[in-house]
N, C-alpha and C positions, 0 to 999 in steps of 0.2 A: 704677255705670256702667262699661261695658267699651268700650275703644277698639280699633278695627281699622284697620290701616294702609291708606290709599287706594291704589288701583292707579295706576301712572304714567300721566300724561296726562289723568286725570280730576280734576276739582276742582283746578285749578292753584294756587289760593291756599290750599289746605288740605292738610295731610299726614295727618290722621286724621279718621275719621268716628265720632261717638259713636253707640253702639247701646244703647238703653235696654231693659233686660229687666225686665218686670213680675214681682214676686214672686208666685208661684202659691200658692194655698191648700195647706196641709199636709194630705195625705190619709192616713188611718189605717184599716186594715181588720183585723178580728180576729174569729175565730169562737169560739163558745161551747165551751169545753173543761173548765171547772171553775167551781165556785160561789164566792161571796164568803166562805163559811165554810171553804173549803179552804185548806190551807197554800200551795198553788200560787198562789192569788190574792195573798197577802201577798208572796210571793217575786217575783211578776211586777210588782206595784206598786212594790216596792223597786227592782227592776232597771231598769224602764222610766222611772221618774220620777227616779231617781238619789238618792232620799232614803230614809234608813233609818226603819223604824218602831221607835220607842224605847218601852221600858217605864218604869214608875215615875212616871207623870205624874198630875196631878190636874186634871180638866177641869170647868169650870163653864159652863153655858149661860146667857146673859143675853138676855132678851127685852125689846126696846124701850128707849128712852132713859132711862126712869124707873129702870131697873136698870143699864143700860150706863154712863152717865156717872158716877153715884156711885161705881161700882166702879173705873173708870179714875182718877177724881180721887183716891180713897183711895190707890191705888197710887202715883200721882205724889207726893202729899203725904208718903208714907212713904219716898220714895227717899232712899238714903244716898250713892250713888256716881254712877250714870248713869241718864239717861232718853233713850231714842231714840224718836222719833215720826215716822211717815211716813204722809201722807194725801193722797188726791186732792182732797178738799174740806175746806177750812178757811175758814169765812166769818165775817164780823163778826156781832155779836149777843150775847145774854146768854151762850150756851154758849161762843162763841169767846173772849169776854173772861174768863170764869171759868177756862178752860183756860190762857189766857195768863198770868193772875195766879198760878195754881198753879205753872206752869212757871218763872215769873220768881222766885217766892219760893225755890224749890229751887236755881235757878242762883245767886242771891245767897248761899245757904248753902254754896256750894262744889260742888254737884252738877254734873257735866258734862251739859248738856242740848243735844241735837242734834235738829234738825227738818228733814225733807225735805218740801217742798210741791210739788205739781204746778203748773207755771206756767199751765196752762189751767184746771184744776179750781178752783184757789185764786186765780186771777188777779184776782178782784174784791176780795180782801182789802185793807183800807184801809192806806195808808202809815203812818197813825198807829199802828195795832196792830202792824205789822211793826217800826216804830221802837221801840215800847215793849219788845217782846221782845228786840230786839238790844241796846238800851240796858241791859237787865238781865242781859246775859251769855249769852243764848240764841244758839247757832249755827244759822243758817237757810240752807238751800240750796234754790234753785229748780230743779226737775227740768226739763231742756230748756227754758230760758227762750226766749221768742220773739224771735228776731233775724233780720235779713235773711239772714245766712249760715247759719242753722239751719233754713231752711224745709224741707229734705229730710227732717227728722225730726220735723216738726210733729205728725204723727199718732202718734208713739211717745210715749205718756204713761205715767206711773206711776199705776196705779189701785189700788196696794196700800194697805191700811189696817193699820198696825202701831203698837203701843205696847209697848215693852219696858223694864222697870224693873229696874235692878241685875243684869240678865242672868238673873233668876230667875223673873220673872212677865211674861207676855205676853198681849196682846189682839189679835184679828183678827176681821174680819167685813166687813159691807158698810157700816158706819156712816161718816158724815162728822162733822166738828166744826162743827155748825151747829144752829140752833134748829129746823130741820125734823125733827130726830131727837129732840127733847125729848118728854116725856110718855109715854103708854102706848098709842099708836095710837088715842087717844081722840077725835081730831078730824081733819079733813081736812088740818090743818096739821102734824100729828104722825105721822110715817111709821112703818110696821111694819118692824122690823129685828131681826136676830139676830146676836149676837157671841159669840165663845168666849173665855173666860179660862183660861189655862193656867199651871200651875206644874210644874216638873220638868225633866228633861233635854232635852225637846223644845224648850224655850225657846231653847236654843243655836242650833237651826235657824232660829228666828224672828230671832234676833240676826244671823245670817249673811245672811238675806234683806235686812235693813236695811243691813248693811255693804256689800252688793253695790251698792246705789244710792248710798250715801254715797261710796264710792270713785269711782264714775262721775261724781258731781257735784262733789266736793271734791278727789278725788285723795288722800285721807287714809285710811290703814289704821287701823282700830280694833282694838287688841290688848291683851292683858293680862287679869288676873283681874277688873278692874273691869267689863269687857265680857263676858268669857267665863269666869266662875267655874266651879269644879267644883260641879255641881248635884246634890245628893242626891235620891234618890227621894222624891216627895211623895204618891204614890197608886198606884193599880193600873191606870190607864188606859194603853192602847197608843195612841200618837199619832204623827203624822208631819206635817211642814210641807213643802209643795212651793211653789217659786217658779217663775214662768214669765216669759219675756221673749223677744221676737222676735230679740234680738241673740244668743241662744243657739242659734239655728238649728232649734229644734223647739218645738212647743207642748205644754209639760208639762201645762197645765191641760186641754187637749183629750184628751191621753192619759189623764188622771185620769178624765174623764167616760166615754170610750170603754171603758176597762178595767172600770170599775164597772158600766156598763149591760150590757155583753156577759156579765158574770159573774153577773148577777142571776138568781135562780130563783123568787123569790116576789113581791117588791114593789120598786118604784122610786117614791119620793115626792120631787118636785122643786118647790122654791119659787124663783122667779127673777124679778128685776125686768125683765130684758131678755132674753126668750126668743125667739131667732131662730136655730133650729138649722140647721146646714149639712147637706149630703147625707149625710155620714158618720154624724153623730149621729142624724139622722132614721132612717137605715137600722138603726142599732143599737137605737133605741127600737122600731121596727117589728118586728124579729126577736125582741126581748124579749117583746112581746105575743104573738107566735106561739108562744113557749115557754110561755105561760100566765102571764106575769108581769103583775101589776096595776100599770099605769103611770098615774100621775096627776100633773098639773102645775098649780101655782097661779101665776098671773101677775097683774099689775095690771089693774084694770078702768078705768073712765073717769078715776079719780083717778091720774094719772101725770104725771111731770115732763117727759117727752119724748114727746109724742103720736106723732111720726113713727115712733119705735121700736115703739110699740104697734101701729101700722098695719102695719109690716113683720112683726111677730110674727103678727098675725092673717092675713096673706097665706098662712101655712102651715097654718092651722087645718083647711082642708078635707082635705088629704092626711093630716094627723095623725089627725083624727077618723075618717076612712075606715079607718085602720089600727088602730083600737081604743085610741088614746091619749086619755085623758080630760083635758079642759082646764077649769079653773075660774078665773074672774076675781074677784079680791078686791075687795070693795065699800067698806068703811069709809074707807080712805085709801090712800095710795101703798104698795104692797107692794114693799119694797126689799131683802128678804132674798135671799141667794144660798146656798141649802142643798140638800142631797140626802141622802136616807136610803135605804139598800139592804138588803133582806132582814133588817131588824130588828137589824143589827149594825154596819154600815158607814155612817159619817156624814162629810160634808164641809161645812165652813162657811168662807166666805172672801169675797174681793173679786170673784171671777170670775163674770162674766155668762155666759149660755149663748148666745153670739153670736160672730160673726166678729171683732169688735174685741178681745174678750178672748182669742180663740184666736190671732190673728195680730199685733195691733198694741200691746196694752197689756202693761205689767209687772203681774203679778198674784201673789197669795199666798193659799193655802188651808191650813186645818188639817184633817187627817183623823183621825178617832177610830174605833178598832176596839173597840167595847164595847156590849154589849146594853143596859146601863142608860142610857147616853147616847142610844142609838138609840131606846129606848122613850120617853124624854123628848121627843126630837125628833118622833117619830111622834105623840105626844099634842098637841104644838103644831101640827103639820101638820093634824090633824083639827079642831082648834079654828079654824084658818084656813079649812078647807073649809066649816065651818058659817057662815062670814061671806062666802062666795063664791057666785057663780052659775055653775052648770055650763053650758058651751056644748055643746048637743046638735046633732046633724046637722040635725034638723028646724028648730031655732031658727036655726042658722047659714045655711041656705039661704034663710031669709026676711029676711035683713038687707037694708037699703036699698041701692040701686044706688050712691048717693054714697059709702057706706062701701067698696064694692068698688073704686071708682076711687081712693080714698085709699090702699087697701092695695096696689094695683098700682103706684101712683106711689112709695110708700115702698120697695117691693121693689127699685126701681132703685138705691137708695142704701144698701142693707143692709150692704155691705162697709165703709162709712165711718161707720155709726151708732155 
């Protein structure tokens, strides 16, 4: 809020007038100059996101809770010094209790366990579970707890999903600690998800992303070799972690998407739970199609946790379809992954949705991998998801019911807050 001094004689009982300035969306424009496989792409990604691409990493792709949760729990149970966990959603249930017990056992053994939970996303977590964790020595911080004096930042949430163990192994993706992510996307109650497990020097960047919000929440710096050990090379993957926050004055995650899309020459495969592209990203996708790039997007079908976001997403279908962007709605269950694969070599997996909330309001984190083997694995998963999806064609789209059109127009009014 900016205050301007009132002119003499006006408003005699006031000396200053508040002028509220609305934060405008961040606008990014870039023309196609090089490809994803060119050195210029890596240099640009490094320079504009402020995060180095490091070598010597080992990356494992984990598909669905049946693989994600056992791998996370194994890392927790093997922790020797530190465990840092930051999640938007941590809910009660079998999964929530299992994680709480594993974290508590390590805390009792002398491991430093620190947890950041978003006050909105995890607000329904029971006091009983919170008290159990604190009683067993787990440090818990609530990100932007809801108070009358914090209403100005109620929309600024941490949407990051991070687990870092001993500063040497890290996890990130779209998953939450809840029963909805259990199983193998084998029922409507078990969601489709993708998480990346990383070992190697890039884990230091993940640790820094956690410390960023720990300092904001607790005011405590995490230092020393227990948190930032010297990490030896663990593999041959080139990787990068980017963190994005509105408090930093730019949308790093939007830069990530724009640079990647504008640099594509062959293919762009996007899977995203909340796909509500703004004008900049729509323009980037459209110009990619004009260059001959195969652009396909997998989004949730009727099985979705936030129907109004789906309607807001569908409001954009006509303009996207007319511009040659192919859209597929996943059918078996909620599609909650947030991934993109470009030109068979560049992959991003993380917490970032393809919408204004991730671009402007949320704290997010993504892991980027520059490797043909990882990209091939991701493309295989993408095509498996395509086989379980219905393509939305223009002919099918124009025959949709009038009531659906009304819901889409209504949802579009609120897209900046979804």
